[in-house]
C-alpha positions as CSV (number, residue, x, y, z in Angstrom):
1,G,-69.6,-196.8,106.3
2,P,-67.6,-193.8,107.1
3,W,-66.8,-193.4,103.4
4,G,-70.5,-192.7,102.5
5,H,-70.6,-190.1,105.3
6,Y,-67.2,-188.3,104.2
7,L,-69.1,-188.1,100.4
8,V,-72.5,-186.3,102.1
9,W,-70.4,-183.9,103.6
10,T,-68.2,-183.3,101.0
11,F,-70.9,-183.1,98.9
12,F,-72.9,-180.5,101.3
13,G,-69.9,-178.4,101.9
14,L,-69.6,-177.7,98.5
15,L,-72.8,-176.9,97.6
16,V,-73.1,-174.3,100.6
17,G,-70.0,-173.0,99.1
18,I,-71.6,-172.8,95.7
19,V,-75.2,-171.8,97.2
20,F,-73.0,-168.8,99.1
21,A,-70.4,-167.1,96.1
22,Y,-73.9,-167.3,94.4
23,F,-75.6,-164.9,96.7
24,L,-72.6,-162.8,97.1
25,D,-72.5,-162.5,93.5
26,Y,-76.1,-162.0,92.8
27,N,-76.1,-159.3,96.2
28,D,-73.1,-157.5,94.2
29,T,-73.9,-153.9,93.0
30,S,-70.9,-152.3,92.1
31,I,-69.9,-151.9,88.6
32,K,-67.1,-153.7,86.6
33,S,-68.7,-153.8,83.5
34,E,-70.2,-152.3,80.8
35,M,-73.3,-154.5,81.4
36,D,-73.2,-153.6,84.9
37,V,-73.6,-149.8,83.5
38,R,-76.3,-150.8,82.1
39,R,-77.7,-152.9,84.3
40,W,-77.7,-150.6,87.5
41,L,-78.0,-147.2,86.5
42,G,-80.0,-147.6,83.5
43,L,-77.7,-145.4,81.9
44,P,-76.3,-145.4,77.9
45,L,-72.7,-146.2,77.4
46,L,-71.3,-143.2,76.0
47,S,-67.6,-145.4,75.7
48,S,-65.8,-147.6,76.9
49,I,-61.6,-146.6,77.9
50,P,-59.2,-149.3,78.3
51,T,-57.2,-149.1,81.3
52,L,-54.6,-146.0,81.4
53,R,-52.3,-146.9,84.9
54,E,-49.5,-146.2,82.6
55,I,-50.7,-142.9,81.1
56,R,-51.7,-141.6,84.1
57,K,-48.2,-140.8,85.6
58,K,-46.6,-139.8,82.1
59,T,-46.5,-136.1,81.0
60,F,-48.2,-134.4,78.3
61,R,-45.1,-134.5,76.9
62,E,-44.4,-138.0,77.0
63,I,-48.3,-138.3,75.4
64,M,-48.3,-136.6,72.6
65,P,-47.9,-136.6,69.6
66,E,-49.8,-140.0,69.2
67,F,-50.8,-140.8,72.9
68,E,-48.1,-143.7,73.0
69,M,-51.0,-145.5,74.2
70,G,-52.2,-147.3,71.1
71,R,-54.7,-147.1,68.5
72,Q,-57.3,-148.6,70.6
73,T,-56.9,-146.0,73.3
74,M,-57.2,-143.6,71.0
75,E,-60.0,-144.3,69.1
76,S,-61.8,-144.7,72.8
77,F,-61.2,-141.4,73.0
78,R,-62.5,-140.3,69.7
79,T,-65.7,-142.5,70.7
80,L,-65.8,-140.7,73.5
81,R,-65.6,-137.3,71.8
82,T,-68.1,-138.0,69.0
83,Q,-70.5,-139.4,71.6
84,V,-70.4,-136.4,73.4
85,E,-70.7,-134.3,70.6
86,F,-73.6,-136.3,69.5
87,K,-75.6,-135.6,73.2
88,G,-75.3,-132.2,72.1
89,I,-76.5,-132.3,68.7
90,D,-79.9,-130.2,69.2
91,K,-78.1,-127.7,72.0
92,P,-74.2,-127.9,71.1
93,L,-72.5,-128.6,75.2
94,K,-70.6,-126.1,76.7
95,T,-69.6,-127.8,79.8
96,L,-68.0,-131.4,80.7
97,L,-67.8,-132.8,83.7
98,V,-65.4,-135.6,84.2
99,T,-65.8,-137.0,88.2
100,S,-65.7,-140.4,90.2
101,T,-66.2,-141.3,94.0
102,R,-63.1,-142.0,94.5
103,P,-59.2,-140.4,94.4
104,S,-56.7,-141.6,91.8
105,E,-59.4,-143.4,89.4
106,G,-58.3,-141.8,86.3
107,K,-60.4,-138.4,86.2
108,T,-57.4,-136.4,85.1
109,A,-56.1,-138.9,82.3
110,I,-59.7,-139.6,80.3
111,M,-60.6,-135.1,81.0
112,T,-56.8,-134.7,79.5
113,N,-56.8,-137.4,76.7
114,L,-60.4,-136.2,75.9
115,A,-59.8,-132.5,75.7
116,V,-56.4,-133.1,73.5
117,T,-59.1,-135.2,70.2
118,F,-61.6,-131.7,71.0
119,A,-58.3,-129.5,70.5
120,Q,-57.4,-132.3,67.8
121,K,-60.4,-131.6,65.6
122,G,-59.8,-127.7,66.2
123,E,-62.4,-126.7,68.8
124,Q,-61.0,-124.4,71.2
125,T,-61.0,-126.0,74.8
126,L,-60.6,-124.8,78.0
127,L,-59.9,-127.6,80.3
128,V,-60.3,-127.0,84.2
129,D,-58.8,-129.0,86.9
130,C,-61.3,-128.3,89.8
131,D,-59.2,-130.7,92.2
132,L,-58.7,-128.5,95.1
133,R,-56.9,-130.6,97.2
134,R,-54.6,-132.5,94.9
135,P,-54.1,-130.7,91.4
136,S,-52.7,-132.5,89.0
137,L,-53.6,-131.4,85.1
138,H,-50.2,-129.3,85.3
139,R,-48.3,-132.0,85.9
140,H,-49.5,-133.7,82.6
141,L,-50.1,-131.2,80.7
142,D,-45.9,-129.6,81.8
143,L,-47.9,-126.1,83.4
144,N,-47.1,-124.1,86.2
145,R,-49.5,-124.9,89.8
146,S,-50.3,-121.4,89.8
147,P,-52.4,-119.9,89.0
148,G,-55.8,-121.7,89.4
149,L,-59.3,-122.3,90.2
150,S,-58.7,-121.4,93.8
151,N,-56.6,-117.9,93.2
152,I,-60.0,-117.3,91.1
153,L,-62.5,-118.6,93.6
154,M,-60.5,-116.1,96.0
155,G,-60.8,-113.2,93.9
156,D,-57.0,-112.6,93.3
157,L,-57.1,-112.3,89.5
158,P,-59.8,-112.6,86.8
159,W,-60.4,-116.1,85.0
160,R,-58.3,-114.7,81.9
161,Q,-55.4,-114.2,83.5
162,A,-55.3,-117.7,84.7
163,L,-55.1,-118.9,81.2
164,Q,-52.5,-120.9,80.6
165,E,-51.3,-121.9,76.7
166,T,-50.8,-125.4,76.1
167,D,-47.9,-127.2,73.4
168,M,-51.1,-128.4,71.4
169,P,-53.3,-125.7,69.6
170,N,-56.9,-125.6,70.7
171,L,-56.1,-126.5,74.2
């Protein structure tokens, strides 16, 4: 009867939907988890930092002294610092680059907080905002916007004259 046809078509529709969803998931190459980093990039994961949306808009004075971000996030940055140091055990690393594929993904917040962990450990730390289009490091650290990297690249002044001190020792 007609109910049998409805049941068959309903089952067929569900089956097509499930197969389509599986196909989309199988072909999705975006990175959403730590496992995806290992699977798609074949790279070791140094650390996993919790979402920093609420921190990104805060200034350095608001974040410090104890980051106001929770122990787990603070520990994630310390783990990242330790992993970076461990990777450079044979030949100490002098430069570290943080980048991403899109704007506003937290590069400045990640690098600022990582630099703070190095500075807190007593390491002399130089943090450079290389975003020539939309620099924001000066806001995070409550510093003057100028002089900056573009002034150095244009030859307006030597790099040492562009250095600005923060309220944190070693940074």
